[in-house]
C-alpha positions in Angstrom: -6.6 -10.9 -4.1 -7.0 -7.1 -4.0 -6.6 -6.9 -7.8 -9.4 -9.4 -8.4 -11.9 -7.3 -6.3 -10.9 -4.0 -7.9 -11.5 -5.5 -11.4 -14.9 -6.6 -10.3 -15.7 -3.2 -9.0 -14.5 -1.5 -12.2 -16.6 -3.9 -14.3 -19.6 -3.2 -12.1 -19.1 0.6 -12.3 -18.9 0.5 -16.1 -22.0 -1.6 -16.2 -23.8 0.9 -13.9 -22.7 3.9 -16.1 -23.9 2.2 -19.3 -27.3 1.3 -17.7 -27.7 5.0 -16.5 -26.9 6.3 -20.0 -29.3 3.8 -21.6 -32.0 4.8 -19.1 -31.5 8.5 -19.8 -31.7 8.1 -23.5 -34.5 5.6 -23.4 -36.7 7.8 -21.3 -36.3 10.7 -23.7 -38.3 8.8 -26.3 -37.5 7.2 -29.6 -36.1 10.4 -31.0 -33.8 11.0 -28.1 -32.3 7.5 -28.2 -31.8 7.6 -32.0 -29.9 10.8 -31.7 -27.8 9.6 -28.8 -29.3 12.1 -26.4 -27.6 12.0 -23.0 -28.4 15.0 -20.8 -25.1 14.6 -18.9 -23.2 15.5 -22.1 -25.0 18.8 -22.6 -22.9 21.5 -21.0 -25.6 24.1 -20.4 -28.0 21.5 -19.0 -25.4 20.2 -16.6 -24.6 23.6 -15.2 -28.2 24.7 -15.0 -29.3 21.5 -13.3 -26.4 21.8 -10.8 -27.2 25.4 -10.1 -31.0 24.6 -9.6 -30.2 21.7 -7.2 -28.0 24.0 -5.1 -30.5 26.8 -4.9 -33.4 24.3 -4.3 -31.6 22.7 -1.4 -30.4 26.0 0.1 -33.9 27.5 -0.3 -35.6 24.4 1.3 -33.2 24.4 4.2 -33.7 28.2 4.9 -37.5 28.1 4.6 -37.8 24.9 6.5 -35.6 26.2 9.3 -37.3 29.5 9.4 -40.8 28.0 9.6 -39.9 25.4 12.2 -37.8 27.6 14.5 -40.7 29.1 16.6 -42.3 25.7 17.2 -39.3 23.5 18.0 -36.0 23.4 19.8 -32.9 24.5 17.9 -32.0 20.8 17.3 -35.5 19.9 16.1 -35.6 23.0 13.9 -32.2 22.0 12.4 -33.4 18.5 11.6 -36.5 19.7 10.0 -34.5 22.3 8.0 -32.2 19.4 6.8 -35.2 17.3 5.8 -36.9 20.2 3.9 -33.5 20.9 2.2 -33.2 17.4 1.0 -36.8 17.2 -0.2 -36.5 20.5 -2.1 -33.1 19.4 -3.5 -34.7 16.2 -4.9 -37.9 18.0 -6.2 -36.0 20.8 -7.9 -33.5 18.3 -9.4 -36.4 16.2 -10.9 -38.1 19.3 -12.2 -34.9 20.6 -13.8 -34.1 17.3 -15.5 -37.7 17.2 -16.8 -37.4 20.7 -18.2 -34.0 20.2 -19.8 -35.0 17.0 -21.5 -37.7 18.9 -23.2 -35.5 21.8 -24.1 -32.7 19.6 -25.6 -35.3 17.7 -27.7 -36.7 21.0 -28.9 -33.2 22.2 -29.7 -32.5 19.1 -31.7 -35.7 19.5 -33.6 -35.0 23.1 -34.4 -31.5 22.2 -35.6 -32.9 19.5 -37.8 -35.5 21.9 -39.4 -32.9 24.5 -39.9 -30.6 21.9 -41.7 -33.5 20.8 -43.8 -34.4 24.4 -44.8 -30.7 25.1 -45.6 -30.5 22.0 -47.8 -33.8 22.9 -49.6 -32.5 26.4 -50.3 -29.3 25.0 -51.6 -31.0 22.6 -53.9 -33.3 25.3 -55.2 -30.4 27.6 -55.8 -28.7 24.9 -57.9 -31.8 24.3 -59.9 -32.1 20.6 -58.7 -35.4 21.3 -56.8 -38.2 23.1 -58.6 -40.7 25.4 -57.0 -43.5 23.6 -55.3 -46.4 23.1 -57.8 -50.0 22.6 -56.6 -51.1 18.9 -57.0 -54.0 18.0 -59.1 -56.4 15.3 -58.1 
């Protein structure tokens, strides 16, 4: 009986991960999904987003606690600080993901243009691609 429920949980977890990956790629636009863009697989993005979330949560907690300390009891100030930390954590996470999606797409475009320029230079060096001539109407 226990094996049956664990298999169901495993299948459900795999389905959830696939759905998240499709949602991440699908929201990046047609170019992102075509290139297989998954932000969780970009090492710099993952580290940067994690660092931003940590600093956002800590900063929100400290600022919220500091601002609510004079007006509340210690317990009330702590609860408000926790709430402010959670709100800042989520807000900074969303902003970091938004920013990194744009940065990764820009990196992909730059790499594509660099590869295209390299290929054109290689073809020109081999004599297969002539110099661009002005078109006549």
